[in-house]
C-alpha positions in Angstrom: 7.1 6.3 -7.1 5.3 9.3 -5.7 3.6 12.1 -7.3 6.9 14.2 -7.0 9.1 11.7 -9.1 9.9 12.9 -12.6 10.4 9.5 -14.0 13.5 9.7 -16.1 16.9 8.9 -14.9 18.7 11.0 -17.4 17.0 14.0 -16.6 18.9 16.6 -14.5 17.7 17.1 -11.0 18.5 20.8 -10.6 18.6 20.3 -6.7 21.8 18.6 -6.9 23.4 21.7 -8.3 22.7 23.9 -5.4 25.9 25.5 -3.9 26.7 28.0 -1.0 27.7 31.5 -2.0 30.4 32.4 0.6 30.0 36.1 0.0 26.3 36.1 0.8 25.5 33.1 2.8 22.7 32.4 0.3 22.3 29.0 -1.8 22.4 29.4 -5.3 21.4 26.9 -8.1 23.9 27.0 -10.9 23.0 25.5 -14.1 25.5 24.4 -16.5 29.4 24.4 -16.1 31.8 27.1 -16.5 32.9 26.0 -20.2 29.1 26.3 -21.1 28.3 29.8 -19.8 27.4 31.2 -23.3 24.4 29.0 -23.2 21.5 30.1 -21.1 20.3 26.9 -19.5 17.1 26.7 -17.6 15.2 24.2 -15.6 12.0 23.6 -17.6 8.7 21.8 -16.4 8.7 18.1 -17.5 8.2 18.1 -21.5 4.9 16.9 -22.8 7.0 15.0 -25.5 10.4 13.5 -25.4 10.2 11.2 -28.5 12.0 13.5 -30.6 14.2 15.2 -28.3 17.7 14.2 -27.5 18.3 13.4 -23.9 20.1 16.6 -22.0 23.5 16.3 -21.0 24.1 16.5 -17.4 26.3 19.6 -16.4 29.4 19.0 -14.8 29.3 18.8 -11.1 32.1 20.9 -10.4 31.1 24.1 -8.7 32.8 27.4 -10.0 34.0 29.8 -7.3 32.4 33.1 -7.1 34.4 35.5 -9.2 35.1 39.2 -8.7 32.6 40.9 -10.7 29.8 38.4 -10.9 26.2 39.8 -10.7 24.4 39.8 -7.7 22.2 36.8 -6.8 19.1 36.1 -9.0 21.2 36.8 -12.1 20.6 40.5 -12.0 23.4 43.0 -12.1 23.6 46.7 -12.1 26.3 49.0 -13.6 28.7 48.0 -16.5 28.9 44.5 -18.1 31.8 42.5 -17.3 34.6 42.5 -19.9 36.6 39.4 -21.1 36.5 35.9 -20.0 35.3 32.7 -21.7 31.6 33.6 -21.5 32.0 37.1 -23.5 31.1 40.6 -22.7 28.0 40.8 -20.7 27.4 37.3 -20.2 26.8 35.7 -16.9 25.7 32.6 -14.9 22.0 31.8 -14.6 21.6 31.8 -10.7 18.4 31.3 -8.7 18.9 32.3 -5.3 17.1 31.1 -2.0 17.5 32.9 1.1 16.2 31.2 4.3 15.1 34.2 6.0 13.2 35.6 2.8 11.0 32.3 2.5 7.6 32.4 3.3 4.7 29.8 2.8 1.0 29.9 2.7 -0.9 26.9 3.4 -4.5 25.6 3.3 -6.6 22.5 4.7 -8.3 19.9 2.8 -6.2 20.7 -0.3 -2.9 22.3 0.8 -1.2 25.2 -1.2 2.0 26.8 -0.6 4.7 28.8 -3.0 8.3 28.9 -3.2 9.8 31.0 -6.1 11.8 30.4 -9.0 12.1 32.1 -12.3 11.7 28.8 -14.3 8.4 28.1 -12.3 6.2 30.6 -14.4 4.9 28.0 -16.7 3.9 25.8 -13.9 1.3 28.3 -12.6 -2.2 28.3 -13.9 -4.0 32.0 -13.9 -7.7 32.7 -13.8 -9.3 36.0 -15.0 -11.9 36.9 -12.0 -13.5 39.6 -13.9 -12.8 42.4 -11.4 -13.6 40.5 -8.0 -11.5 41.6 -4.9 -9.5 44.7 -4.4 -7.6 44.5 -7.4 -4.6 42.8 -5.7 -2.6 43.2 -2.3 -0.7 46.4 -1.4 2.5 46.6 0.3 1.4 49.4 2.8 -2.1 47.8 3.6 -3.5 44.7 5.5 -3.7 41.7 3.1 -6.6 39.3 2.6 -5.8 36.2 0.5 -8.6 33.6 0.0 -7.0 30.0 -0.2 -9.6 27.2 -1.6 -9.0 23.9 -1.6 -11.4 22.3 -4.3 -12.6 18.4 -4.3 -12.3 18.2 -8.0 -11.2 14.9 -9.0 -7.7 15.6 -10.9 -4.7 13.5 -11.1 -3.9 9.8 -10.6 -5.1 8.1 -7.4 -7.7 10.8 -6.6 -10.7 8.8 -7.7 -11.9 7.8 -4.2 -12.1 11.3 -3.0 -14.8 14.2 -4.0 -17.8 13.9 -6.2 -17.7 11.7 -9.1 -18.1 13.8 -12.3 -18.2 17.0 -10.4 -16.3 20.2 -11.6 -15.4 20.6 -8.0 -16.8 22.8 -4.8 -15.1 25.2 -2.4 -14.5 22.2 -0.2 -12.2 24.2 2.0 -11.9 27.8 2.4 -9.4 29.9 4.6 -9.4 33.6 4.5 -5.6 34.5 5.3 -5.8 38.0 6.9 -2.1 39.4 7.3 -1.8 42.5 9.5 -1.0 45.9 8.1 2.4 46.0 10.1 3.0 42.4 9.1 3.3 41.3 12.8 0.6 38.6 13.0 -1.9 36.6 10.9 -5.3 35.0 11.2 -6.5 32.1 9.2 -10.4 31.9 9.2 -11.7 28.9 8.1 -15.2 29.1 6.5 -17.5 25.8 6.9 -18.4 24.5 3.5 -22.0 23.5 4.8 -22.7 27.1 5.9 -25.9 28.2 4.3 -25.5 31.7 2.9 -26.5 33.7 -0.2 -24.1 33.7 -3.3 -24.4 36.9 -5.1 -24.5 37.4 -9.0 -20.9 37.3 -10.5 -19.4 38.1 -13.8 -17.5 35.3 -15.1 -14.9 35.0 -17.9 -15.5 32.7 -20.4 -13.0 30.6 -22.5 -13.9 32.9 -25.5 -13.0 36.0 -23.7 -16.6 37.2 -23.1 -17.9 37.7 -19.7 -21.1 35.8 -18.6 -23.2 37.0 -15.5 -24.0 34.0 -13.5 -27.2 34.8 -11.6 -26.9 34.7 -7.6 -28.5 32.1 -5.2 -30.1 32.6 -1.9 -29.9 30.2 1.0 -27.4 27.5 -0.5 -24.4 25.9 0.7 -21.1 28.0 0.8 -19.3 25.3 -1.3 -21.7 26.0 -4.2 -19.8 29.4 -4.6 -17.1 27.3 -6.7 -17.7 25.4 -9.6 -21.4 25.0 -9.5 -23.4 26.7 -12.6 -19.8 27.8 -14.0 -18.7 29.8 -10.9 -15.1 30.5 -10.7 -13.0 31.6 -7.8 -14.2 35.2 -8.3 -17.6 34.2 -7.3 -16.4 32.9 -4.2 -14.4 36.0 -3.3 -17.8 38.0 -3.9 -19.5 35.6 -1.5 -16.7 35.9 1.1 -17.2 39.6 1.0 -21.0 39.5 1.1 -20.7 37.0 4.0 -17.9 38.7 6.0 -17.6 42.4 5.0 -13.9 41.6 4.4 -13.0 42.2 0.7 -10.3 40.0 -0.7 -7.5 40.9 -2.6 -6.3 37.8 -4.2 -7.1 34.0 -4.3 -5.1 30.8 -4.6 -6.4 27.6 -5.3 -5.4 24.0 -5.1 -6.6 20.3 -5.5 -5.9 17.0 -3.7 -2.6 16.5 -5.3 -1.2 19.3 -3.3 -1.5 17.6 -0.3 0.1 14.6 -1.3 3.0 16.3 -3.1 3.8 19.1 -0.6 3.8 16.6 2.2 6.2 14.4 0.3 8.5 17.0 -0.7 9.0 18.1 3.0 9.7 14.4 3.9 6.4 13.9 5.7 4.3 15.8 8.2 4.5 15.0 11.9 1.0 14.4 13.5 -0.2 13.2 17.0 -3.2 11.2 17.9 -4.7 10.5 21.2 -6.2 7.4 20.0 -6.0 4.8 17.3 -7.9 5.2 14.1 -9.6 2.8 11.6 -11.5 4.8 9.2 -13.1 2.6 6.3 -14.2 5.6 4.1 -10.9 7.5 4.1 -8.8 4.5 4.5 -6.7 6.0 7.5 -5.4 3.4 9.9 -3.0 4.6 12.4 -2.2 3.8 15.9 -2.1 6.1 19.0 0.7 8.3 19.1 3.1 10.2 16.8 3.5 9.6 13.0 4.8 11.2 9.9 2.5 11.3 7.1 2.9 12.0 3.5 1.1 11.0 -0.1 -1.8 9.2 0.3 -1.7 8.9 4.2 -1.6 12.8 4.6 -4.5 13.3 2.2 -6.4 10.6 4.1 -5.6 12.4 7.4 -7.2 15.9 6.3 -10.0 14.2 4.4 -11.5 12.1 7.1 -14.6 13.0 8.8 -15.1 9.9 11.0 -12.1 9.5 12.7 -12.2 12.4 15.3 -14.5 14.5 17.4 -18.2 14.1 16.5 -17.6 13.2 13.0 -18.6 16.5 11.5 -17.0 19.0 9.1 -16.4 21.5 11.8 -14.1 18.8 13.5 -12.4 18.0 10.3 -11.5 21.6 10.0 -9.8 21.4 13.3 -7.6 18.5 12.3 -6.8 20.3 8.8 -5.7 23.3 11.2 -3.6 21.0 13.2 -2.0 19.3 10.2 -1.4 22.7 8.6 0.2 24.3 11.8 2.5 21.2 11.9 3.5 21.5 7.9 4.2 25.3 8.5 6.4 24.3 11.5 8.1 21.6 9.2 8.7 24.0 6.3 10.3 26.6 8.6 12.5 24.1 10.4 16.0 24.2 10.1 16.2 20.9 8.2 14.1 22.3 5.4 15.6 25.7 5.3 19.2 24.4 4.9 18.1 21.7 2.2 18.3 22.9 -1.3 16.9 19.7 -2.5 13.7 20.2 -0.2 13.3 23.6 -1.4 13.4 22.6 -5.4 10.9 19.9 -4.5 8.6 22.4 -2.9 8.8 24.9 -5.6 7.9 22.1 -8.1 5.1 20.6 -5.9 3.6 24.1 -5.1 3.7 25.9 -8.5 2.2 22.7 -10.2 -0.5 22.5 -7.8 -1.5 26.2 -7.7 -4.3 28.4 -9.6 -4.1 32.2 -9.1 -5.5 35.4 -10.1 -3.7 37.4 -12.5 -2.5 39.5 -9.5 -0.5 36.8 -8.3 0.0 35.3 -11.7 3.9 35.2 -12.1 6.7 34.2 -9.9 7.6 37.7 -9.4 4.4 38.7 -8.1 4.2 35.8 -5.7 7.9 36.6 -4.6 6.6 40.2 -3.6 3.7 38.6 -1.6 6.3 36.3 -0.1 8.4 39.2 0.9 5.4 40.8 2.8 4.9 37.5 4.8 8.5 36.4 5.6 8.7 38.0 9.1 5.7 36.7 10.6 6.4 34.4 13.7 4.2 31.1 13.7 3.3 32.0 17.1 1.3 34.9 15.8 -0.3 33.1 13.1 -3.9 32.0 14.6 -6.1 29.5 13.1 -9.9 30.0 13.9 -13.3 29.0 12.4 -16.4 31.1 11.5 -18.8 30.5 14.4 -21.8 28.8 13.3 -25.0 27.1 14.6 -26.9 23.9 13.4 -29.5 25.0 10.9 -32.8 25.4 13.0 -34.7 24.5 9.9 -33.5 20.9 9.7 -34.6 18.0 11.6 -31.4 15.8 10.3 -28.7 18.3 10.8 -26.7 18.9 7.5 -25.9 22.2 7.2 -25.0 25.0 9.6 -25.9 28.9 9.8 -24.1 32.0 10.9 -23.8 32.4 14.6 -24.2 36.2 14.3 -23.7 37.0 18.0 -20.3 35.3 18.2 -19.1 35.8 14.6 -19.7 39.7 14.4 -16.9 40.4 17.0 -14.5 38.2 15.4 -15.1 39.5 11.9 -14.7 43.3 13.6 -11.3 42.2 14.8 -10.2 41.1 11.4 -11.8 44.0 9.7 -10.0 46.2 12.5 -6.8 44.4 12.0 -6.5 43.4 15.5 -4.6 40.3 16.4 -5.9 37.3 18.2 -2.7 36.8 19.8 -0.3 38.7 22.1 2.3 40.1 20.1 5.6 40.0 21.8 6.7 43.4 23.5 9.6 44.2 21.0 7.0 43.6 18.0 4.3 45.4 20.0 6.4 48.6 20.5 7.0 48.7 16.7 3.3 48.4 16.0 2.5 51.0 18.6 4.9 53.4 16.7 3.4 52.6 13.4 -0.2 53.0 14.5 0.7 56.4 16.3 2.3 57.4 13.0 -0.9 56.5 11.2 -3.1 57.9 13.7 -1.2 61.4 13.4 -1.7 61.3 9.7 -5.2 60.6 10.2 -5.8 62.9 12.8 -4.7 65.8 10.6 -7.6 65.3 8.4 -10.0 66.2 11.2 -8.2 69.3 11.7 -9.7 72.7 10.4 -13.1 74.4 10.1 -16.3 72.7 11.0 -19.5 73.6 9.2 -22.5 74.3 11.3 -24.8 71.6 11.8 -27.8 73.1 9.6 -25.4 73.3 6.8 -24.3 69.4 7.1 -25.9 67.7 4.1 -25.6 63.9 4.3 -27.3 60.8 3.2 -27.1 58.0 5.3 -27.1 54.3 4.1 -26.7 50.7 6.0 -23.7 48.7 4.5 -23.6 46.1 7.3 -24.8 47.6 10.5 -27.6 46.3 12.8 -31.1 46.3 11.1 -32.5 49.8 10.9 -29.4 51.5 11.6 -29.8 54.1 8.7 -33.1 55.2 10.1 -32.2 55.3 13.6 -29.0 57.4 12.8 -31.4 59.8 10.9 -33.5 60.6 13.7 -30.8 60.9 16.0 -29.0 63.5 13.7 -32.1 65.4 13.0 -33.6 65.5 16.6 -30.2 65.5 18.7 -27.5 67.2 16.5 -29.7 69.5 14.2 -28.6 68.1 11.0 -32.0 68.7 9.4 -30.5 68.3 5.7 -29.9 64.6 6.0 -31.8 61.5 4.8 -32.0 57.6 4.9 -31.6 55.9 1.8 -31.9 52.5 3.7 -29.7 49.5 2.6 -26.5 50.4 0.5 -26.1 48.7 -3.0 -23.2 46.6 -1.4 -21.9 45.9 2.1 -18.9 47.8 3.4 -16.0 46.7 5.7 -16.2 49.3 8.1 -18.3 52.7 8.4 -17.1 55.1 6.1 -18.1 58.6 4.9 -17.4 60.0 1.2 -17.2 63.5 0.4 -15.8 66.0 -2.0 -12.8 68.4 -1.0 -15.2 71.3 -1.0 -17.6 69.4 1.7 -14.2 69.0 4.1 -15.9 71.3 6.6 -19.1 69.5 6.5 -17.3 66.1 6.7 -15.3 67.0 10.0 -18.4 68.3 11.7 -20.2 64.9 10.9 -17.2 63.0 12.0 -16.9 64.8 15.3 -20.9 64.2 16.1 -20.6 60.7 15.0 -17.4 59.8 16.7 -15.8 58.8 13.3 -12.2 58.1 13.2 -10.3 59.8 10.4 -9.6 56.4 8.8 -13.4 56.4 8.0 -13.0 59.6 6.0 -12.9 59.0 2.3 -12.5 62.3 0.3 -12.7 62.4 -3.4 -10.7 64.2 -5.9 -13.6 66.6 -7.3 -15.5 69.0 -6.0 -19.2 68.6 -5.4 -22.0 70.4 -6.9 -24.1 72.7 -4.8 -26.5 71.1 -2.4 -25.1 67.6 -3.1 -25.2 65.5 0.1 -22.2 63.4 1.3 -22.6 59.7 1.8 -22.4 58.1 5.1 -22.5 54.3 4.7 -22.8 52.6 8.3 -20.6 49.4 8.5 -20.5 46.3 10.7 -18.4 48.2 13.2 -21.4 50.6 13.8 -23.3 49.9 17.0 -25.4 53.2 17.7 -25.3 56.7 16.6 -22.4 58.5 18.6 -20.6 55.5 19.8 -17.1 55.5 18.8 -16.1 53.1 16.3 -13.6 50.5 17.4 -13.1 46.7 17.1 -13.2 44.4 20.0 -10.4 43.1 21.7 -9.5 39.1 22.1 -10.6 39.2 25.6 -14.0 40.2 24.7 -14.5 37.3 22.1 -16.9 34.5 23.1 -14.9 31.6 24.8 -16.7 29.2 22.3 -14.8 30.5 19.4 -12.2 27.9 18.4 -8.4 29.2 18.2 -5.1 27.5 17.8 -1.6 28.8 17.1 0.5 27.6 14.4 3.4 27.3 16.5 1.9 24.6 18.8 1.6 20.8 18.3 -2.0 19.6 19.1 -2.8 15.8 19.3 -5.9 15.0 17.0 -8.8 13.4 19.4 
């Protein structure tokens, strides 16, 4: 019996109650029989104790035909309630609806997470208060950045051989999943767990409701951003922003069990090996060729370090990305989309494995996120890894450091919402039209009177640009452009994702003048709501997209990336080697 089994023969399997609604073309889960509609049956998670509870009565297998006046799928209706009938006025069937076209999954490596949404699964979710980390949640009209974390915490039966014994868990596998504003493409950026970086101080909610400030640590492994010293996922979100300049909207976290249960729920994940594998540490033993893995075998595949490549964590990341691409293809396959039983199994496996922040802490909120992802073609989903180098401070190579030369253009593309894949012409046309509309609205901000250079007051900060950018820009503004009422404030209190100019409504003429001098796009202009006092300076914060004073701010294009940057498209099968 695998981890997905529920263990009681007399419990109802709701997957057996799915029927096709001929009016909508959707599968509907009808719980209860026509004679029992006065009740509101639901599918509850497994009971903690059944010693005193009577065994449930299985519903009739008969499927009621749709009746005129039934509410829309999902159990919601508008207008007047139905009168008459055996159920009484206003009563209706409880129906949970899945539409194949609106299904979306988000998957991560090391430990794998996904989501599928049913009203009765809310109680399965674990929710964490991240004490203000991140943007406050994804927005429907903006690009989305979800941090998906796989922890190596030992939890659940059969996981004693994985992870560190007695550990509270680390950020063992981390993927920053960026979804384009126009929803045409996505980039999944893996962050190596052994990357040496700085972990900032982070407020962390305690069980008693208080907030504890956990001090930052410089020059430590990235994976210590979770679990260690009491850090929660909010600390990992803050670390990612510090490292990449990208603010995370929400997080999703899973453990080892997710790989086992999700792979079993889809009936196994196809993988391909260029050579036979017999890894004593992970217990992975497979012959050369194609295999379908689930449960313990699937977990061993994504956890092995000694089976492929040069036996490093970076090669394990590649193997995990191959597995994830295959699982995503399997979940979007016709066999899965037309199998209600698989739908239900995936829903149970996903929600029981998932920990999220409050912004995703309900099935409704997860459904909203699914709606934003549903139309992304897998060929436009690119896996890549943050470029790193062996740590030069080590004789025995155990950790890595950021390769700034290769990493910065890649991060600029993600911050600039540039796809790593060529979006098809039809999709590109829609994207171009949306971009043109956004540009027209932004350009309107630059129209209007511009203040003389001598009247422009601005303080310049470096929030992620090249070292010395603030002082270099100040010299350029004063000596070349005549902006004498400017000053350099050195490093900004916090890094920004892109260069921005903050100003008050009564400083708009100054802002337009400075934007023209600096080559700032309208998107970089952040106007406040209240007027500023006389002689108050504007605030110009230079971000990672800043190269030099006067140079237009624009992210690189895929062709400008280093050839050493690893990339893999989710729609392509690749054999592990």
